[in-house]
ROLUM-318534 format. One line per field, with one value per residue (C-alpha): z, x, y; residue in three letters. Coordinates in Angstrom, 1 decimal. Layout:
<rs>
zz <- [Z_...]
xx <- [X_...]
yy <- [Y_...]
res <- [ALA_...]
</rs>
This chain:
<rs>
zz <- [56.3_54.0_51.4_51.6_51.1_48.2_46.6_47.1_45.5_42.5_41.9_42.4_39.7_37.2_38.1_37.7_34.3_33.3_34.4_32.3_29.2_29.3_30.1_27.2_24.9_24.2_25.2_24.7_26.5_24.0_24.9_28.6_27.4_25.3_28.2_30.8_28.4_27.5_31.2_32.1_29.6_28.8_31.3_34.5_34.1_32.9_36.2_38.4_37.0_37.4_40.8_42.6_40.7_42.7_46.0_48.9_48.7_52.7_52.4_50.3_52.3_55.9_58.3_55.7_53.9_57.0_57.8_54.0_54.3_57.7_56.4_53.4_55.5_58.2_55.8_53.6_56.4_57.8_54.2_53.8_57.0_56.0_52.4_53.0_56.3_56.9_53.3_52.0_48.8_46.3_46.5_43.2_44.5_47.7_45.9_44.0_47.2_49.0_46.1_46.3_50.2_50.0_46.7_46.5_43.4_43.7_40.0_38.5_41.9_44.1_42.2_41.6_45.2_46.4_43.9_44.5_47.9_49.7_47.8_47.0_44.4_45.9_48.8_46.7_46.1_49.2_48.4_44.9_45.4_48.0_45.6_42.4_44.0_46.8_46.7_42.9_42.0_44.8_43.9_40.4_41.1_43.1_40.5_37.9_39.8_41.0_37.7_35.4_37.5_34.3_32.9_33.4_36.2_33.6_32.1_35.6_36.2_33.1_34.1_37.7_36.1_34.1_37.0_39.0_36.1_35.6_37.9_36.0_32.6_34.4_33.0_36.4_38.1_35.3_35.8_39.6_39.4_37.1_39.5_42.5_40.6_39.9_43.4_44.9_42.4_42.3_38.5_36.8_33.4_30.5_29.7_26.5_28.0_31.4_29.9_27.8_30.6_32.8_30.0_29.3_33.2_33.5_31.7_33.7_36.6_34.7_32.0_35.0_36.7_33.5_32.7_36.3_35.9_32.5_34.1_36.9_34.3_31.8_33.9_35.0_37.7_40.6_39.7_41.2_41.8_44.9_48.5_49.6_53.0_51.5_48.9_51.9_54.3_51.6_51.0_54.5_54.9_52.0_53.2_56.9_58.3_56.0_56.6_60.3_60.5_58.4_60.9_63.9_62.6_61.3_64.4_67.3_66.0_63.7_65.0_61.6_61.6_61.0_57.1_57.1_59.1_56.8_53.7_54.9_56.1_52.9_50.6_52.3_52.1_48.3_46.4_45.0_41.9_38.5_37.6_40.2_37.6_34.9_36.9_37.8_34.1_32.8_35.2_34.9_38.9_41.1_38.2_39.9_43.4_41.9_39.7_42.6_45.1_42.8_42.0_45.6_47.1_44.4_45.1_49.0_48.8_47.5_50.7_53.0_51.8_52.1_55.8_56.6_55.0_57.2_60.4_60.1_57.9]
xx <- [16.9_17.8_15.3_17.0_20.5_19.3_18.0_21.3_23.1_20.8_21.5_25.4_25.3_23.7_26.0_29.1_27.5_27.6_31.1_32.2_30.3_32.2_35.6_35.3_34.3_30.9_29.2_30.7_30.0_27.4_25.7_25.4_23.9_21.3_20.4_20.2_17.9_15.5_15.2_14.7_12.5_10.4_10.9_11.1_8.1_6.0_7.1_6.4_2.8_2.2_3.7_2.2_-1.2_-1.5_-0.1_-2.2_-1.6_-1.6_1.6_3.3_2.3_3.2_5.9_8.3_7.9_8.6_11.8_13.0_12.5_14.2_17.2_17.6_17.3_19.5_22.3_21.8_22.0_25.2_26.7_25.5_27.3_30.6_30.7_29.4_30.7_33.9_35.0_34.0_32.6_30.5_26.7_26.6_29.4_27.7_24.6_26.6_28.1_24.7_23.5_26.6_25.9_22.1_20.7_20.4_20.5_16.8_16.2_19.1_20.0_17.1_14.4_16.3_17.2_13.5_12.3_14.5_16.2_13.3_10.6_8.4_9.5_6.9_9.4_11.5_8.5_8.8_12.4_11.9_9.1_11.2_14.0_11.9_9.5_11.7_15.6_16.0_13.7_15.3_18.8_18.3_16.8_19.8_22.1_20.4_20.3_23.9_25.5_23.6_23.2_23.7_20.3_17.4_14.8_12.2_14.1_14.8_11.2_10.6_13.3_12.0_8.6_10.3_12.2_8.8_7.4_10.6_9.9_6.6_8.5_10.4_9.4_9.6_7.6_5.0_4.6_4.5_1.7_-0.2_0.3_-0.8_-4.1_-4.7_-4.1_-6.5_-9.1_-8.9_-9.2_-8.0_-6.2_-7.7_-5.7_-4.6_-2.7_-1.9_-0.1_2.3_3.2_3.9_6.0_8.0_8.4_10.0_13.1_13.7_15.5_17.9_18.6_19.6_21.8_23.5_24.2_25.2_27.9_29.0_29.6_31.7_34.2_34.0_33.1_35.6_38.0_38.6_41.0_43.0_41.5_39.5_40.8_40.5_39.2_36.2_35.4_35.8_33.6_30.9_31.2_31.0_27.8_26.4_27.2_27.4_25.5_22.4_21.5_22.1_19.9_17.2_17.6_17.3_14.3_12.6_13.2_12.9_11.1_8.2_8.2_8.1_8.1_11.3_10.7_10.0_13.2_15.3_13.8_14.4_17.9_19.0_17.6_19.2_22.5_22.3_25.1_25.0_22.9_24.7_22.4_24.2_27.3_24.9_23.8_27.5_28.4_25.3_26.2_30.0_30.3_31.7_32.4_35.1_33.5_30.4_32.4_34.7_31.8_29.7_32.5_33.5_30.2_29.2_32.0_31.2_27.6_27.2_29.2_27.4_23.9_24.6_25.8_22.7_20.7_22.4_22.1_18.6_16.9]
yy <- [-178.0_-180.8_-179.4_-176.1_-177.5_-179.6_-176.4_-174.6_-177.8_-177.4_-173.8_-174.3_-177.1_-175.0_-172.0_-174.4_-175.4_-171.9_-171.3_-174.6_-173.3_-170.1_-171.8_-174.1_-171.3_-173.0_-169.8_-166.4_-163.1_-162.4_-165.6_-164.5_-161.1_-162.9_-165.2_-162.4_-160.1_-163.1_-163.9_-160.1_-159.1_-162.1_-165.2_-163.5_-161.3_-164.5_-166.2_-163.2_-163.2_-166.8_-166.8_-163.5_-164.3_-167.5_-165.9_-164.7_-160.8_-160.5_-162.6_-159.8_-156.9_-158.2_-158.4_-159.8_-156.6_-154.6_-156.6_-156.0_-152.4_-152.2_-154.1_-151.7_-148.5_-149.4_-150.7_-147.6_-145.2_-146.7_-146.5_-142.9_-141.9_-143.6_-142.4_-138.7_-138.0_-140.0_-140.7_-137.4_-138.8_-136.6_-136.8_-139.0_-141.4_-141.7_-143.0_-145.4_-146.6_-146.9_-149.0_-151.3_-151.8_-152.1_-153.1_-156.8_-158.9_-159.8_-160.5_-162.7_-164.4_-163.8_-165.3_-168.7_-168.9_-168.1_-170.7_-173.5_-173.0_-171.6_-173.2_-170.2_-167.7_-165.0_-164.6_-162.4_-159.9_-157.7_-156.9_-156.5_-154.0_-152.2_-151.6_-151.0_-148.6_-146.7_-147.3_-147.0_-144.0_-142.0_-143.0_-142.4_-138.9_-137.8_-139.0_-137.1_-133.9_-134.1_-135.0_-132.6_-129.3_-127.2_-128.0_-125.6_-126.2_-126.9_-129.5_-131.0_-131.1_-133.3_-135.5_-135.9_-136.8_-139.5_-140.7_-141.1_-143.2_-145.3_-148.3_-148.6_-149.2_-152.0_-155.4_-157.1_-154.1_-154.4_-158.1_-157.7_-155.3_-157.6_-160.4_-158.5_-157.4_-161.1_-161.9_-159.2_-159.8_-163.7_-163.6_-166.6_-166.4_-168.5_-171.5_-170.2_-167.4_-169.1_-172.2_-170.2_-168.1_-171.0_-172.6_-169.3_-168.6_-172.0_-171.1_-167.8_-169.5_-171.7_-168.9_-166.6_-169.2_-170.0_-166.3_-165.8_-168.6_-167.3_-163.8_-165.2_-166.7_-163.9_-160.8_-158.0_-158.9_-156.4_-153.6_-150.7_-147.3_-147.6_-147.6_-151.4_-150.4_-148.6_-151.7_-154.1_-152.0_-152.0_-155.6_-156.1_-154.2_-156.3_-159.6_-159.3_-156.1_-156.2_-160.0_-159.7_-156.6_-158.6_-161.6_-159.4_-157.6_-160.7_-162.8_-160.3_-157.4_-158.4_-162.1_-164.2_-167.9_-169.8_-169.8_-166.2_-165.4_-167.6_-166.0_-162.4_-163.3_-164.9_-162.5_-159.6_-161.6_-161.7_-159.9_-156.3_-156.4_-156.0_-153.0_-150.8_-151.0_-150.0_-146.9_-146.1_-146.2_-144.2_-141.3_-141.8_-141.9_-144.6_-147.1_-149.0_-148.8_-150.5_-153.1_-154.3_-154.5_-156.4_-158.9_-159.6_-159.5_-162.0_-164.4_-164.4_-164.7_-168.3_-169.7_-167.1_-168.1_-171.7_-171.1_-169.0_-171.9_-174.5_-172.6_-171.2_-173.9]
res <- [MET_LEU_GLY_VAL_LEU_GLU_GLY_PHE_VAL_THR_ILE_ILE_VAL_ILE_ILE_VAL_LEU_GLY_VAL_GLY_LEU_ALA_HIS_PHE_LYS_ILE_VAL_GLU_LEU_SER_GLY_GLN_VAL_LEU_LEU_SER_ARG_ILE_SER_PHE_PHE_VAL_ALA_SER_PRO_ALA_LEU_MET_ILE_THR_VAL_LEU_GLY_GLY_THR_ASP_VAL_SER_THR_LEU_PHE_SER_ALA_ASN_LEU_MET_ALA_SER_ILE_GLY_SER_VAL_MET_VAL_THR_GLY_VAL_ILE_ALA_LEU_ILE_LEU_LEU_ARG_VAL_VAL_TRP_ARG_ARG_SER_GLY_ALA_GLU_THR_VAL_ILE_GLY_ILE_PHE_SER_ALA_ALA_TYR_VAL_ASN_ALA_GLY_ASN_LEU_GLY_LEU_PRO_ILE_ALA_ALA_TYR_ALA_LEU_GLY_ASP_ALA_SER_LEU_ILE_ALA_PRO_MET_LEU_LEU_VAL_GLN_LEU_LEU_VAL_LEU_GLN_PRO_ILE_GLY_ILE_ALA_VAL_LEU_ASP_LEU_THR_THR_ARG_PRO_GLU_GLU_ALA_ASP_ARG_SER_ARG_ARG_ARG_ARG_LEU_LEU_ARG_LEU_ILE_GLY_GLN_PRO_PHE_ARG_ASN_PRO_LEU_MET_ILE_ALA_SER_LEU_ILE_GLY_LEU_ILE_LEU_SER_VAL_THR_GLY_PHE_GLN_LEU_PRO_ARG_VAL_ILE_ASN_ASP_PRO_LEU_HIS_LEU_VAL_GLY_GLY_MET_ALA_VAL_PRO_ALA_MET_LEU_LEU_ALA_TYR_GLY_ILE_SER_LEU_ARG_LEU_GLY_PRO_LEU_PRO_GLY_ARG_GLY_GLU_PRO_PRO_VAL_GLN_ILE_GLY_THR_LEU_VAL_GLY_LEU_LYS_LEU_ILE_VAL_GLN_PRO_LEU_ILE_GLY_PHE_LEU_LEU_ALA_LYS_PHE_VAL_VAL_GLY_LEU_ASP_PRO_LEU_GLY_VAL_LEU_ALA_VAL_THR_VAL_ILE_ALA_GLY_LEU_PRO_THR_ALA_GLN_ASN_VAL_PHE_THR_HIS_ALA_VAL_ARG_PHE_ASP_ARG_GLY_ILE_VAL_LEU_ALA_ARG_ASP_THR_ILE_PHE_LEU_SER_THR_LEU_GLY_SER_ILE_PRO_LEU_ILE_ALA_ILE_LEU_ALA_ALA_VAL_LEU_GLY]
</rs>
């Protein structure tokens, strides 16, 4: 448990450093965007290739994956019922609400927590794959079809083909697939390629954490426009229900070892991903809903995950 808590202290220190850099105006919001883009397009893919390439592929497609899928599905179904049946939200707003309740920040925050706090960056891979291959393509397809109904069927079919191929244009998805191929085949990259990948991948975690801290200081604050009960319920689904479902599935259904239970629970308790807000802006649906859920779940996630680590570690 001490090692897990030490890992969280390391994470929190770097996040606080990012907050300080923003507070004293050493780094502006443009710097946060630059750090995020370098991490997303360059450093994180390099990290995923090196980590997954050296991981036993059986550990990725195992009970951990099933527990992660289960936590997303159960939380998503509860959110669907509340949004569509109880609150009478539109189809597009329902998708944004489901994303807000079940789409975890696996890239910007999940990778650092898996690497530093859990000791193995590959532990984030099952959740990352579930979201990139299943949750995001389905959700974006629904958003596309419900917000642009006036376009012809032929154009719609072209959009659907683009949506199907969208996950494979994501840098993290491409890097994950390369890492999986290396793991399955046992192929070793030559040093002239492997060493630069390790070097570049090493800056992924600190860059993400600094950007995260900067965003906490300079990012948008919650505003009016959405019922507080609905925002609070979605945040509760994200920070309480999803990790609870993940814990129950991991421990009592699929029977993971203590580290596996900890990993599934902590990863399920990550806050809502920032790209949910990007999707909301792109389709002009549920913008405030996504923004406020991201902000509140982000603030609540760090103490929650620290408590989970202390109890389960």
